[in-house]
C-alpha positions as CSV (number, residue, x, y, z in Angstrom):
1,M,-8.0,4.4,18.0
2,Q,-11.8,4.8,17.7
3,N,-13.4,6.1,14.5
4,I,-13.2,9.9,14.5
5,R,-14.6,11.6,11.4
6,T,-12.4,14.7,11.5
7,L,-9.5,16.1,9.5
8,D,-8.7,18.9,11.9
9,D,-5.3,19.2,13.5
10,I,-4.1,15.7,12.6
11,D,-0.9,14.4,10.9
12,F,-2.3,11.1,9.6
13,A,-5.7,9.4,9.0
14,V,-6.1,5.6,9.0
15,L,-9.1,4.8,6.8
16,G,-10.8,1.8,5.2
17,I,-11.7,1.3,1.5
18,P,-13.9,-1.9,1.7
19,F,-14.1,-2.5,-2.0
20,D,-13.2,-5.7,-3.9
21,T,-15.3,-5.5,-7.1
22,C,-12.1,-5.7,-9.1
23,A,-10.8,-8.9,-7.6
24,T,-10.2,-11.6,-10.3
25,Y,-9.9,-14.7,-8.2
26,R,-10.9,-14.9,-4.5
27,A,-13.0,-12.0,-3.4
28,G,-13.3,-10.9,0.2
29,A,-10.8,-8.0,0.6
30,R,-13.8,-5.7,1.3
31,F,-13.7,-7.2,4.8
32,G,-10.0,-6.4,5.3
33,P,-10.4,-3.1,7.0
34,A,-12.7,-4.5,9.7
35,S,-10.5,-7.4,10.4
36,I,-7.3,-5.3,10.5
37,R,-9.0,-3.0,13.0
38,E,-10.0,-5.9,15.2
39,M,-6.4,-7.2,15.3
40,S,-4.9,-3.8,15.8
41,S,-5.7,-3.9,19.5
42,L,-3.0,-6.6,19.7
43,A,-0.5,-5.6,17.1
44,A,-0.6,-1.8,17.0
45,K,1.0,-0.3,20.2
46,P,2.1,3.4,20.3
47,Y,5.8,3.0,21.2
48,H,8.2,1.7,18.6
49,P,11.5,0.7,20.4
50,E,13.6,0.3,17.3
51,L,12.8,3.8,15.9
52,E,12.6,5.2,19.4
53,V,9.3,7.0,18.9
54,D,6.0,7.2,20.7
55,I,3.5,7.7,17.9
56,F,1.0,9.8,19.7
57,A,3.6,11.8,21.7
58,Q,5.0,13.0,18.3
59,C,2.0,13.4,16.2
60,S,-1.8,13.2,16.0
61,G,-3.9,10.7,14.0
62,V,-7.3,9.2,13.9
63,D,-9.1,6.2,12.5
64,Y,-11.2,8.2,10.0
65,G,-13.6,5.3,9.3
66,D,-14.4,4.0,5.8
67,I,-14.4,5.7,2.4
68,G,-17.6,5.1,0.4
69,S,-18.2,3.3,-2.9
70,V,-21.0,2.5,-5.2
71,P,-21.4,-1.3,-5.0
72,G,-21.1,-2.9,-8.4
73,Y,-20.0,0.2,-10.3
74,V,-16.3,0.5,-10.6
75,E,-15.8,4.0,-12.3
76,E,-18.4,5.6,-10.0
77,S,-16.8,4.0,-6.9
78,F,-13.4,5.3,-8.1
79,D,-14.9,8.8,-8.4
80,V,-16.2,8.7,-4.8
81,M,-12.8,7.4,-3.5
82,Q,-10.9,10.0,-5.4
83,K,-13.0,12.9,-4.1
84,E,-12.7,11.8,-0.4
85,M,-9.0,11.1,-0.7
86,K,-8.3,14.4,-2.3
87,E,-9.7,16.2,0.7
88,I,-7.2,14.4,2.9
89,F,-4.2,15.0,0.7
90,A,-5.2,18.7,0.2
91,R,-5.0,19.3,4.0
92,G,-1.4,17.9,4.1
93,I,-2.6,14.9,6.0
94,I,-0.9,11.5,5.3
95,P,-3.5,8.8,4.6
96,I,-3.0,5.2,5.6
97,A,-5.6,3.4,3.6
98,M,-6.7,-0.2,4.2
99,G,-8.1,-2.0,1.1
100,G,-9.9,-3.5,-0.5
101,D,-8.4,-5.0,-3.6
102,H,-5.4,-3.3,-5.2
103,S,-7.6,-1.4,-7.7
104,V,-8.3,1.1,-5.0
105,T,-4.8,2.5,-5.2
106,L,-5.6,4.0,-8.6
107,P,-8.2,6.5,-7.3
108,E,-5.8,7.2,-4.3
109,L,-3.1,8.1,-6.8
110,R,-5.4,10.2,-8.8
111,A,-6.2,12.2,-5.7
112,C,-2.6,12.3,-4.6
113,S,-1.4,13.6,-8.0
114,E,-4.0,16.4,-7.9
115,V,-2.3,17.8,-4.9
116,Y,1.4,16.8,-5.3
117,G,1.7,16.0,-9.0
118,P,3.4,12.8,-10.1
119,V,4.9,10.9,-7.2
120,A,7.5,8.1,-6.9
121,L,5.8,4.8,-6.3
122,V,7.2,2.2,-4.0
123,H,5.2,-0.9,-4.6
124,F,5.5,-4.2,-2.6
125,D,3.7,-7.0,-4.3
126,A,3.9,-10.5,-5.7
127,H,2.3,-9.1,-8.9
128,Y,3.3,-6.4,-11.4
129,D,-0.4,-5.1,-11.7
130,T,0.6,-3.5,-15.0
131,I,-1.7,-5.2,-17.5
132,S,-3.7,-2.8,-19.7
133,E,-7.1,-4.4,-19.4
134,Y,-8.9,-7.5,-18.2
135,F,-11.4,-9.3,-20.4
136,G,-11.6,-6.1,-22.5
137,K,-12.3,-3.9,-19.5
138,P,-9.9,-1.3,-18.2
139,Y,-10.0,-1.9,-14.5
140,S,-9.2,-4.9,-12.3
141,H,-6.8,-5.3,-9.4
142,G,-4.2,-6.3,-12.0
143,T,-4.3,-2.9,-13.9
144,P,-3.8,0.0,-11.5
145,F,-0.2,0.7,-12.2
146,Y,-0.6,0.6,-16.0
147,H,-3.3,3.3,-15.7
148,A,-1.2,5.2,-13.1
149,A,1.7,5.4,-15.5
150,M,-0.4,6.2,-18.6
151,E,-2.3,9.0,-16.7
152,G,0.9,10.5,-15.4
153,L,0.0,10.0,-11.8
154,V,3.4,8.5,-11.0
155,D,6.9,9.3,-12.1
156,T,7.9,5.8,-13.3
157,A,11.5,6.9,-13.7
158,H,11.7,7.1,-9.9
159,S,9.3,4.2,-9.1
160,I,10.1,0.7,-8.0
161,Q,8.3,-2.6,-7.6
162,L,9.5,-5.2,-5.2
163,G,9.0,-8.9,-4.6
164,I,7.5,-9.8,-7.9
165,R,7.1,-13.5,-8.4
166,E,3.8,-14.1,-10.2
167,G,3.4,-16.8,-12.9
168,L,3.1,-15.2,-16.3
169,Y,1.2,-16.2,-19.5
170,G,4.2,-15.3,-21.6
171,A,7.6,-13.7,-21.6
172,E,6.0,-10.4,-22.8
173,D,4.1,-10.1,-19.6
174,A,7.4,-9.5,-17.8
175,E,8.1,-6.6,-20.1
176,N,5.0,-4.5,-19.3
177,S,6.4,-2.7,-16.3
178,A,9.8,-2.0,-17.9
179,K,8.1,-0.5,-20.9
180,L,6.1,1.8,-18.7
181,G,9.4,2.9,-17.0
182,Y,9.1,1.1,-13.7
183,Q,12.1,-0.6,-12.1
184,S,11.3,-4.1,-10.8
185,I,13.2,-6.3,-8.4
186,T,11.8,-9.8,-8.4
187,A,11.5,-12.0,-5.4
188,A,14.3,-14.2,-6.7
189,Q,16.6,-11.2,-6.9
190,M,15.5,-9.9,-3.5
191,H,16.2,-13.3,-1.8
192,E,19.8,-12.9,-2.9
193,M,20.1,-9.4,-1.5
194,S,20.4,-8.2,2.1
195,G,17.7,-6.0,3.6
196,E,20.2,-3.1,3.5
197,D,20.8,-3.6,-0.2
198,V,17.0,-3.5,-0.9
199,I,16.7,-0.3,1.2
200,R,19.5,1.4,-0.7
201,C,17.9,0.5,-4.0
202,I,14.6,2.0,-3.0
203,C,16.2,5.2,-1.7
204,A,18.4,5.6,-4.8
205,R,15.4,5.1,-7.1
206,T,13.1,7.5,-5.3
207,E,15.9,10.1,-5.2
208,G,14.3,12.6,-2.8
209,K,10.9,12.6,-4.5
210,K,7.6,12.6,-2.8
211,V,6.6,9.0,-2.4
212,F,3.4,6.9,-2.3
213,L,4.0,3.5,-0.7
214,T,1.6,0.7,-1.5
215,F,1.8,-2.7,0.1
216,D,0.0,-5.7,-1.2
217,I,-0.2,-8.2,1.7
218,D,0.7,-11.0,-0.8
219,F,4.2,-9.6,-0.9
220,L,4.4,-11.8,2.2
221,D,4.7,-15.6,1.7
222,P,1.4,-17.4,2.2
223,A,3.0,-19.0,5.3
224,F,2.8,-15.5,6.9
225,A,-0.3,-14.1,5.1
226,P,-2.6,-16.9,3.8
227,G,-5.6,-14.6,3.9
228,T,-5.4,-13.0,0.5
229,G,-7.1,-13.4,-2.8
230,T,-4.1,-14.4,-5.0
231,P,-1.4,-15.9,-2.8
232,V,1.9,-16.8,-4.4
233,P,4.6,-19.0,-2.8
234,G,8.2,-17.9,-2.5
235,G,7.6,-14.6,-0.7
236,F,8.9,-12.9,2.3
237,S,8.5,-13.2,6.1
238,T,6.8,-10.5,8.1
239,W,10.1,-9.7,9.7
240,E,11.8,-9.1,6.4
241,A,9.1,-6.7,5.4
242,L,9.2,-4.8,8.6
243,K,13.0,-4.4,8.4
244,I,12.8,-3.0,4.9
245,L,9.9,-0.6,5.8
246,R,11.9,0.6,8.9
247,G,14.8,1.5,6.6
248,L,12.6,3.9,4.6
249,K,12.3,6.4,7.4
250,E,14.1,9.1,5.5
251,L,11.7,9.0,2.5
252,D,9.1,11.8,2.0
253,I,6.1,9.5,2.0
254,V,2.9,11.4,1.5
255,G,0.5,8.4,1.4
256,Y,0.4,4.7,2.3
257,D,-1.9,1.8,1.7
258,I,-2.1,-1.9,2.5
259,V,-4.4,-4.0,0.4
260,E,-5.7,-7.4,-0.5
261,V,-6.3,-8.7,3.1
262,A,-9.1,-11.2,2.7
263,P,-9.8,-12.6,6.2
264,A,-12.2,-15.3,5.2
265,F,-9.2,-17.3,3.9
266,D,-7.3,-17.2,7.2
267,G,-9.0,-18.7,10.2
268,S,-6.0,-17.9,12.4
269,G,-6.1,-14.1,11.8
270,I,-2.3,-13.9,11.2
271,T,-2.8,-12.0,8.0
272,S,-4.7,-9.3,9.7
273,I,-2.2,-9.3,12.6
274,A,0.6,-8.8,10.0
275,A,-1.3,-6.0,8.3
276,A,-1.9,-4.2,11.6
277,G,1.8,-4.5,12.4
278,I,2.7,-3.0,9.1
279,I,0.3,-0.1,9.7
280,Q,2.1,0.4,13.0
281,E,5.3,0.7,11.0
282,F,3.6,3.3,8.8
283,M,2.5,5.4,11.7
284,S,5.9,5.1,13.4
285,L,7.6,6.3,10.2
286,I,5.4,9.4,10.2
287,A,6.2,9.9,13.9
288,W,9.9,9.5,13.3
289,R,9.9,12.1,10.5
290,K,8.0,14.6,12.7
291,K,10.3,14.0,15.7
292,H,13.3,14.8,13.4
293,G,11.7,17.8,11.8
294,K,11.2,16.2,8.4
295,L,7.4,16.3,8.3
């Protein structure tokens, strides 16, 4: 897809949010969208044999280009992102956003909630991202789902976090998400489950709600995605992720993002190839739902 700055007569819009001001360790995710686009010529083909859909035979989508920001100014950047994203949601278009660090999901959810109200969150990540502040400031890539819960952007009673395996400063850090109402399935738990069991847990938790799906590339093990700011060993293969995503075809997903691709830390490009393949899954899920009259 070439960049086409239009929202007319489309079902989905792929867009970049090249912002990593909120990264706390290795910055560089602002270059994620460009790298994913480069690798998409290899990884993102229109026909999905397992779902038996041709993406562009079933629906229409564009690469919408990049969403703006105000470099160095977090709140102002979030305002710009929220305004642009709201226009997409308001037209009934499904965004597929490429971050950027994970903080960008907060303005996405603010925009989404303005149109749909609180949504169920399906969150793939090595980290909870539910701390309340970072060095006394409210926003970092570790805080978005604290603020999303506190602002009522997500229905935490129907939201789920998957693949969590971060090291913690204390036992209380493991309780933040539960206190906010999120269900969390750790990586250790997931490794003892089948893919079908994980899919059933997600579907039961979201329970027919409108869903926003956010995928931090560090859900994957560093062996499969070394190009990220805060890699954590003990994660998942690309195949395991694709299998789970494929099983979510029945969910009413109104928005997707994939974040934390930092290509400078991966000379091979496999992280961006994985991200492009995941975006192909997102597009294919949209096409499947349209083919079956669910969109």
